[in-house]
N, C-alpha and C positions, 0 to 999 in steps of 0.2 A: 720579360716578365718571368717570374718564379712559377712552377706550378703547386696547386693545391698540395698539403702535408698527407691528407689522410689515404690510407691503402682501402682499398676496394677490392672486392671480388667481382671475379666476371664471369658467373656461371659454376656450376658443379664440375667440378673435378680439374680445373683451372687453376692457376698459380692466382695472388693476390698481384695487384698491381698499385701503382701509385696514380690516383685521381688526374687525371689528363685535363683539368681545366686549370686555366690561369687562375693566380693569385687576385683576388678581389679586397682583402683585409690578412692584417699581418696581428696574429694572438701570441703572448709570450715568445716573440721571436721565430715562430713559425707562420710561412703563407698558408693561407686557405680560400678555399673559393667560398659562393654564399650560400652554397647547400649543403658545404661542410663546416663552415663556421662555426666553434664551438659555443660562441655565445647565443646565436640563431638559434644553434640545435635544441638547447638549454632552454630556451625561450619557448618553441614549438613544443617541446616536450612538456614543460608545464602548461600550456594551452589544452595540449590534449587531455592531460593528466585532471587537470580540471573541469574541463568539459565533461569527461568520463565521469568523474565524482560528484558533477550536477545532474547528470543523467542517473546515477544510483539512487545518489538523496530522493530525484522525485521517483524511481522506481519502488523506493522501500516505501513513501510515502503512500502512494496509490497502491500497496500490499496494505498497510496500517490503516487504511481506512475502507478498504474492501471486509479487513477483517474485523471492524468495529460495525459496518455494515451488516454483516454475517450473524453477528452476535446480537446485534439489534433484534436482526429477524427469528433467530431462534429464542430470544426472550419475548418478543410476541406472539410465537407458533406457542408458547410453553404459557404464555396467558391465553391464548385461545382454546387451548385444551382445559384449562383449569375452567375458564367460564363454561364451557361444554358439558364438563362435568357434573357441576354445579346447577345449570340449567336442567341437565336432562334430569340430577335427581330430583328437581323441583317438580318439573314435568310429570314425570312417573309415581311420585309421593299419592300414595292413595288418596283420595279427597280434596284436588288439590281445586275440583272446580268450587269447592265448598270453603273460599277464603275467608268467608267472613266468620266461620266458626274458629274459634282458638284452639291450635292445639302447639304444645308443646316442642315437639319436634320439627313443626312445620318454621318453626321459628327460628330451630336451628340451622335450616336447609336457607331459609330467607337471611339469616346473617353471613353464611358464607358466599352468597351471590352477592350480598352489597358487597362483602371485600374484595370479590373477585373485579365486581363491577368498579369499584374506588382506583384499584391496582390498575385497570384498561384505560381507566379515564387518567390517571395521569401519566400513564405512557403513550398515550395516541391520542387524548383529548375526549373530550365531552363525547359522550352517544347520540346519534341523531336520532330525530324523530321522536 
């Protein structure tokens, strides 16, 4: 039987040689062993490439999801700050204990609180309690 047609390297500094394995298949008139068969090599290369592409796509998807989660956390944090500011203004408003007395400026602060609460409820659901 003929030997494989592949030229291989046997370490650094040594010259290349013909593969020592015997022919297991013939392609385009040349003998090839199973390891160096051009069709098998192409199939394996394609499988490795597809596996790499799948892993890369999964990695990109995970990164995209992580970025979306981070953006969601940042939006929620901004709402918490907005709520805190509005509620702090309401709490520190002079005469807040006397809510029964109508005051024009108290009404505007209450409106800010209502808007902030509505935004928060739309994002994270109704307030508990």
